[in-house]
N, C-alpha and C positions, 0 to 999 in steps of 0.2 A: 609356408616356405615357397620361395620362388622356384619355378621349374626352369632350369637353365636351358632346357632344350625347346622351350616354347617359342612360337613364331615371334611374339612380342619381344622376348628377350633377345632373340637373334637380330631383330630389326634394330633394337637399341644399340647393339654392338656394331651393326653395319653403319648406323648413323654416326657413331663415334669414329668409325673408320673413314667415312667420307669427309667428316669435318677435319680430321687429322691430315688426310691427304690434301685437302684443299689448302690448309695452312702450309704444308710442306711444298706443294707446287708453287705457292706464292713466293716462298723463300727462294726456290730454285729460279723462278722467273726474275726476281729482283737481282740475284747474284749474277745470272747470265747476262742480263741487260747491262749491268755495270761492267762486266768484262767486255761486252760488245763495244761500249763507248770508250773504254780505257784499256785496250788489249795490246798496247805497244810491246811491253815486256813484263807480263804479270809474274809475280813471285810465286813459287810453289805453295806458300802459305795461303794464297788467295783461293786455292782449290779445296782447302780443308773443309770449310763449311759446306761446300757443294757435295763433297764426298760423303760427309756424315749425314746430310739430309737425304741424299739418294739412298744411302744404306738403310736409313729408317723407313723410307717409303717402300723399299724392297721387302723389308721384314713385315710391314703391315699388309702388303699384298699377299705374302706367303701365308699369313695367318688366316685370311678369308678365302684362300684358294684361288686367287686371281692370277693364274699362271702366266698369262700374257704380259701383265704389268711386272710380275716378278722377274721374268726372263729379260725383258727390256731394261729394267732398272739394274739388273745384275751386270749386264754388259756395260752399261753406262758407268756403273760404279767401278768396274775394272779400269775403264779408261781414265776416270777421275783419280783413281788410286795411283796410276802411273804418273799423272800430272802432279799430284801432291808430292810424290817422292822425287820429282825432278827427272824421272826416267824418260818422260815424253815431253814434247813441246806442243803447245796449243797453236793450231793453224786456223785460218779462217774457215776452212772446210770442216775442221773438227768442231769448232764452235757452232757452226750452222747445224751439224748433226746433233749436238747437245740441245740446241733450241728446238729442233724438230722432235727430239725425244720427249721433252717436257710437254709439248703439245699432244703428242701421241699418247702419252701416259694420261693426260687429262681426258682425252677422248675415250680411252679404255675404261677408266674409272667411272666416267659419266655414263658410258653405255652399260656398265655393270649395274649402276644405280637404277637406270631406267629399264633394266631387263631387256635390252636390245642387243643385237649381234655385236660381238667384240671385233674391232678392227685388227687386221693382221699386223705382225711386227717383224716378219722375216726380213724385209728390206732394210729396216733400221738396225736390226741386230747384226746383219752382215756388214752394213756400213760402219757401225761402231767397232766391230771386231777388227776391221782394217786399221783403225786408228789405235785401238788398244794393244794390238799385237801386229806391228808392221811386218809383212812377209819379207824374208831375206831375199836378196837378189839371186836369181837362178841363171845358169848358163843358157845361152840361146839354143833353141832346138828348132826342129823343122815345123813345130806347131805354129799356126798363124798368130800374129800379134792380136791382143785384145782390141776390140772396137773402141774408138774414141767415145768419150762421155756424150750421151744423147743420141748415139747412132746405134743401129741394130747390128748385131754380130752377123758376119757372113758365114760362120761355121754352121753346117747343117746339124739340126738336132738329132739325137740318137733315134735309131729305128726301133719301134717296139718289138720286144722279144715274143709277145703273144698277141692275141686279138684284143681289141679295145671295145668296151661296151659302155653305154651311158645308162645308168640306173637312176630312176626317179622315185623317191619315197614321198608319199603323201600321208602324214601322220593323222590319226583320228583317235577319239576317245575309245572306240571299240577295240582298235588295235592296241592301244595303251593298256586296256584292261586285260588283254591276252599276253602282256609283257613284250609286245612288239613296239619298241620306241627307237629313237635315233641312235642311242648307244648300241642297242642290240643289232640294228641293221648295219651299222658301221663295223661292228665286230665280225659279223657274218661275211661282209664284203672283204674284210681284211683276210679272212680265212680262204676266200675264193681266189684272191690274187692280190695285185698291188694297186692300191688306191692312188691314182695319179693326181686327181684334183677333186675338190668338193666345194659347193657353194649353195646358199639358199636362193630360192626364186619366189618372189612375192607376186601373187596373183590375186584376182578379185575374190576368189573363194577362200583364200588363206595362203599359207606358205608351204612350199614343197622344197625338197632338197635333192640336188643332182650330184651324182658321183660319176667320175670317169675311172673305170677299173680295167687294168690289163690282166688278162687271164689266159691260160692255155687250155682250160677246161670249159667247153661251151655250157653256159648256165641254162637251167630249165625255167623258161618264162612262166609256165603255169604255176610252178612251185613258188616262185618269187611273188607272183600276183596275189597269192593267199596272204602274204605279209604286207600287202599294200604297196608293192614295188613293181613298177613297169621297167622294161629294159629294151634297148635297141642297139644293134651293132653300129659302130662308128665307121663311116666310109673311109676308104684309103686316102682320099684327098684331105680329110681332117685328122688322119692318124698321126702325122708328124707333129701337128699343133698340140693335140691332146697328150702325146708322149712327152713333149717338152714342158708340160705344165708342172708347176711345183705343188705338191700336195699341201692343202690348207685344211686343217681340221674343221669340222662342223660344230655348231653350238650344241652342247648337251642340253636337253630340255630341262634338266634339273637346275644346273648352275648358270648356264649361258655365259661361261667364262673362258671358253676357248676361242682363239682368233679366227676370224673369217677374212676372206679376200674382199675387204671393203676399201673404199677410198681412204687415203690418209686423213688424219684428223684435221690438218690444215685445210683440206678440201671440203670438209663437211660444215664449215662455218665455225666461227670462234665465239659463239654466244653461249656456249655450254658453261654452266656453273654447277660445281659439284656439291658444295656443302649444303646440307638440308636447311631450309629457311627457318625452321623452328629451333635451331640450336644456336646459342650465344656463348662464346667463351668469355668467362668473367675473371678479371684480376682478383686475387684472393683478398687484396686490401679493400676492395669495394664490398665484398661479402662480410668482412670484419666490421665495416661501417653499419651494415644492415643489422648485424648481431648486436652491436652496441646500442643502436636506436631501439631495437626490440627490448633490450634490457631496461632502457629508460622508460619505455611505455609500461612495462610491468611495474616499475616503481611508482609511476604516476597513478596507475590503477589502484595500487595498494593505498596510496595517500587518499585517493577519492573514496575508497571503501571505508577508510578510517574516519573521514569527515562525516560520511553518511551514518555510520554506526553510532557516532557520538552526538547525533542531532545537528541540524543546521541552525546555529545561533548567529553565525557571522558569515555573511555572504562573501566577504573579502577572502576567506580561506578557499571557498569554491572557485572564486575568480583566479586565485593564484594557481590552483590545480589546472584550471582551464587554459591559462596562458602557457603552462608547462606542456600540456598535451598539444596545444596548437603548435608550439615550437618543435616538439618532437615529431609531430605528423608532417610538418613542413620538411624537416630533415629527412624523414622517411621517404617522402615523395621525391626529393632531390636525389637521394641515394638509389632508389629504384630506377629513376630516370637514367642515372649514370650507368647502372647495370645493363640497361637496354642499348646503350650507345656503343657503337663499333666504329673503327676507323674506316673512312671511305676507301682506303687502300684495298679493301675486300673487292671492290669493283674496279678501281683504277689499275690494279696490277695486271689485269688481263689485256688491257686496251693497247699497250705498246705492241703486243703480238698481233693484234688486229691490223694495225697500221703496217707492220712488217709484211704481213701476208698480202695486203692490198698492193703494197709497193712492189712485191715480188711478181705479182700477176699483171703489172702494168708498166708503162714506161716512166711513170712519175716517181719522184724521190721525195720522201717525207719522213720526219721523225716526230715522235710524240714526247713532249716535255710535261712532266707531272710536277705539280706544286701543291703543297698542303695535304700530302697523303695521310698524315696523322690526324687530320680533322675528324672529329667524331660526330656521328649522326645516328638516329634511331635505327635499330635493326630492321624494322618493318619498312622504313623509308628506303634503306639500302636495297632491300629485296625488290621493291617496286621500281627502283631506278636502274636496274641492271640493263634491261633492254633499251630504255630511252637513251642512256649514255652511249651504249653501243651504236645505236642508230646515229646519234649526233656526231660521233667520231668518224664513222663511215661516211656520213654526209660531208663532213669537213674535207675529207680526202677526195671524195668523188666529185663534189661540186665546187669546192674552194680551191684546192691546190692545182696549180697549172703544171704543164709539162716542163721539163728543164729548159727547153728552147724558149718557151714563152716567158719563163721567169727571168732568164738571162737577158732577153730582149727588153724586159721591163725594169732591168737594173736590180734584180733580186738574186740571191743565191740560188743555185740550181736545185738545192734541196729545200723543200718547204718545211715549215714548222707548225705543228698543232699543239697548242698549250692547253692542258687540262688542269684547272686549279680549283681548290676548295678552301674556304675560310669561314670561320664562325663569326657571326655578327649578332650580338645579343642572343635571342632565342632562335635565331635562324642560321642556316648554313647557305653560303653563296657558292654555287658551282658555275664555273665559266668554261666554255669550249671556244677557243679562239684560234683562227688560222690566219696566216699571212698571205692568203691567196687572192683571188680575183674579186672578191666581194660580190654583192648582188647587183646585177644590172637591171635597173627598173624598166628600161625600154624592152629588153628581152622578156622580162617577166610579164609585161602587159601583152606582148605579142603571143606568148605561150598561153596566157589566160584566154585570149580571144580564140585561139585555135582549139582550146578545150571547151569553149562555151561557158567559161567562168567569168562573172562580172568583176571588173577591177575598179577600184575607186579612182576618181580623177587625180587625186594627189597621193603619191606613194611615199609616205614617210616610213620610218622603221616599223611602227606599229601596223600600218596598213600592209607592208610587205610581209610581216609575220603572219597576219591574218590570212593573207593569200596563200602563203606557203603551207599553212595548217589546214587549208580547205581539203576535205576528203576527196581523194582522186586526183588532186593537182600535183603535177611533177614537172620540173623544168627539163627532164630527160624524155626524149622520144623513144629510147630503147632502154631496157632494164639491164643491169649487170649485177655482180655480187653485192655491190654496196648500196645502190640506189636505183630509183626509176619507177617504183611501183605506185607512188602517190598516196601511201597510207602512213608512212613513218612519222612525219611531222605532226599529223593529226593525232596519232597515238601518243606522241611525246607530250603534247600540250594537255591532252586529256588526263594522262597520268599525273602530270605536275599539278593540275588543278584539283584532281581527286585528293592529292596529298595536302591540299591547302596552300599550295605554293603559287608562284608566279613565273611565267616564262617571258623573256624579253629578247630583243634583237638589236644589235648595233652593227651597221655595215658601212664601210668606206669603199666605194667602187674602186677596183684596181689595187686595193691595199689589204683589206682584212674583213673578216666576218666574225662576230662574236655572239653566241647564245648564252644567256645568263639565266640560271635557275635559282630562284630564291625559295627555300623550303624550310619548314619548321624543324627544329632539332628533334622534337618529339611530338607525339600527337595525343597525349593522354590528358595531363593536367597542366593548366597554364594560369599565370597571373593576368588578370584583365582589369581594364578600367570600365566601370559601368556608367551608363549615361541614359538619359531619356530624350527622345525626339519623336515628334508627331504622336505623342501619347503612348509610345512603345519604349520598353527598356531594352537596350542593346549593350553589347560589349565589344571591345577591341583588345587584342593582346597587348599587354603593357610594354613588351620589349620593342614595339613599334612606336611608342609614344615618346616624343622628345620632351614636350611640356604641354601644359594646358594654360591658355591665356584667355583674357576677356577683351573684347573689342566692341567699339560702338557700332550700332547698326549703320549709321551714316558713313562709317569708314569703309564699308564694303562697296567697292566700285567695280563696274564691268569694264573690261578692256579686251576687245576682239574676242568675244564669246568666252572669256575667262574672268572669274571674279578674283579680285585681289584685295589685300588689306596691308596697312603698314606693319613691318615686322623687322626689328633689330636693324635699323638704319637702311632698310631695303623694303621689299614687298614680298608677300606670301600669297601664292595662289590658293584659293579655298573653294570648297564645294558645300552648298547648303544641303545637308543630308535630308532635311525634311522635304525638300523638293523631290529628291529621289524617291522618297516614300509616299509621294502624292500629296503632301501638305504644302499648299502654295503660299500660305502666310505664316509668319512666325507665331509660335505658340505663346499666349500671354503668360506672364509670370504666375507662379503658384499663389503668391500672396494676393494678387488681384482677383484671381478666380475664387479664392476662399472667402474673401471679404464681402462679397455681394456688391461691390462697386462695379462701375462699367469697366470691362476688361479692355485694356489698351496694349498695343505692342510694346514690348520692353525695349529700352533704349540701348542695352548692351546684351551681347550674347557670348557664351563661352566657345572657344575654338580649341579642338584637340590637334596639336601640331604633330604630324606623322613624318618620320624620317625614312628615307630610302637611299639607295645608291645614286639615284638620279637627282636627289635634292629633297626639299621639304615642301609639304603642302598641308592644308588644314581642313578639318571637318567641322563645319558650323553646326552646333547642336543646341538643344534647349536647356539642359541642366545636367550637371555632373552628379551622379548618384554616389559613387565611391569606388573603392578598390576591392576586388574579390578574387580568390583562388577558385577556379571552376574546373569541372571535369568536362572535356569536350566530347560531345556525341556527334560523330560525322553523319552527314545526310547522304546515305548510300543510294537511296531510291532515286533513279534518274528523273522521275516525275516531279519531284519536289526540289531538285537541285536548281540553284540560281547563281549567276555570276555575282560575286561580292559577298557571298555567305560561306564562311568556313565551316560552320556547324551550329549546334545549339547546346544549351545547358539548362539547368533549372536551379533556382535559388532555394533557400530553406523553406519558403512558403509555397513551393510547388509551381511557381509561375515559370513558363518557358522564356528563355532569353536567347536571342539570336547573337551569334558571334560573327562579327563582320570582317571581311577581308578588305581592310582599309586601302591596301595598295591597288586592288582592282577598282575600287570605287573612285580612287583618285588618279586612275591611269592617265586620263587626259590632262589633268591639272599639273601633275608632277613632270615638269619639263623646264629647261632653262629658257628664260625670256630673251628675245633678240634685243639688240641695241635700241631699235626704234620703240619696241614695247616697253623697255625700261624707261626711256625718256618720257613716253606717254604716261606711264604709270606714275612717275615722279611728279608730273604736272597735275595729275588727278589727285594725288595725295596732298599736294601743296594747296590745291584749291579747296579741298574738303576740310582741311584743317584751318 
């Protein structure tokens, strides 16, 4: 029987809590972002889903004892309740407070998961209470008026009634064994006097906790020292400051769920993701498909057992069972793949808040437009993409978007636009991050490279620009800020994309736009491939990249400005001889010649695998097509054996290893639109060769 009090059981419940909160915070973000864009006169019914979601989140926080989140969600719920009933009106300031509340809740729950100090909520609780329960107007008195927002009050703080002392507690294992812990010290200090403030202090040797206590009874320093607490009186010059401090509870060592005086969530960075990476929420219909397929496999096994028990007299019966098993296994693979797929909205939903925060802390104005949020991708890929997408969006704001004055001078709207889109294409998902900003200035890029001692190629096309931007340590910024300038982000982005078997590309129009495109496999486990041989090796490419397989004459392959072309559908197709990349400088003779004992001659025709991509079509010239096969991809994680153009490896039924090629990387230089002069030259070559 399972012990419900075991740590494993408790962690399982917490994982469910984090996943549930992640989903609820995503709903709150979407609804509030919708209100922000269309808040002219929202109907009270618009607030009902917000109210219900906030209520559920509050209940979940109460279950796990996360009191800071419960308190903040409760006040936000009261405000939303008034909006739902039509008793209150939504103002811009009120909407801003709700948006800040969602970010603070995310920070609180994330800190709880990471067992780190919980941010304080007093400021937001007080702010929300003003909107949830507007104070009635009061007659004028002799009291001074409140200070304007953003200015310090001139009213002097209250004078302490007793003496102020600073207590510093340094926890240790020995003290904890004696029952002297944070809770015990805090309780003892509360009995001594009034705790005015408390906060943790992180030092090289560990963490200590400081308390400011007002007491009329002088404490015994030697007595407190036995409990690991040192104390010192606070001078009169600091007394008024300490007396005006608001008490903030310290983190209990057991739960770490009480709020601390930490910076607000929006100041700690917006890269926090709450849901555990190993949890996937699955639609019940997809589980029904798995159950149905499992039932079919049981039936096929029974049929196979029946054939074997009655003796194998007719191989056609076994072939029939084999076909049924093959069909069911294919369906099982597709169903399991669908179970692993999650909407990219898991990542996308947080990014509008990132742009809002960056805009609030600068003079720039920008909004994030999301397209294709329901596009599904493998859960593992989504987890790896979180930080790269966060960096690319920050990069677009920091490097791409201009100031309002610059945009107006260039004939653009004062507010910039960053478009984040996702779309499925065969077995791949295409993610684009596009901004309508200043683009990439090649001359400034070269100057910056020279200043940093980084070699720049003589011709800076989009590929060369991307290579330069992804150079470790390279940055176009001389100073760092919250969003960019450290020179490591783009290098990490490309490494992650390549590790996932994907491709990163750049398209930039100076003065108009910059777009980064990520092409990633939907899933990384089992794929359909086309097998072929080249230079004596058997290789494979994912079938979803293959447009078709054609055969062309050797003489039809013509060079044009360092690019090979062949005639293709009333035009030309750039091709790459794969054998040359593998070190085979001459075409492989046909198998029939090699086996017949006659003199081997170069074959007159060769097969070409036509690969499609967003940039167009290109071909891989190979020796022979072997067939089609469903394979299990084994990624090459060891950096010592990783190579550009290799997605991974697999093995066939005979145990032979087969490399799975990244055709897009191998054709990177060939897949490009030909210029008008190149097309004219190519047409002349094709005509002369025919």
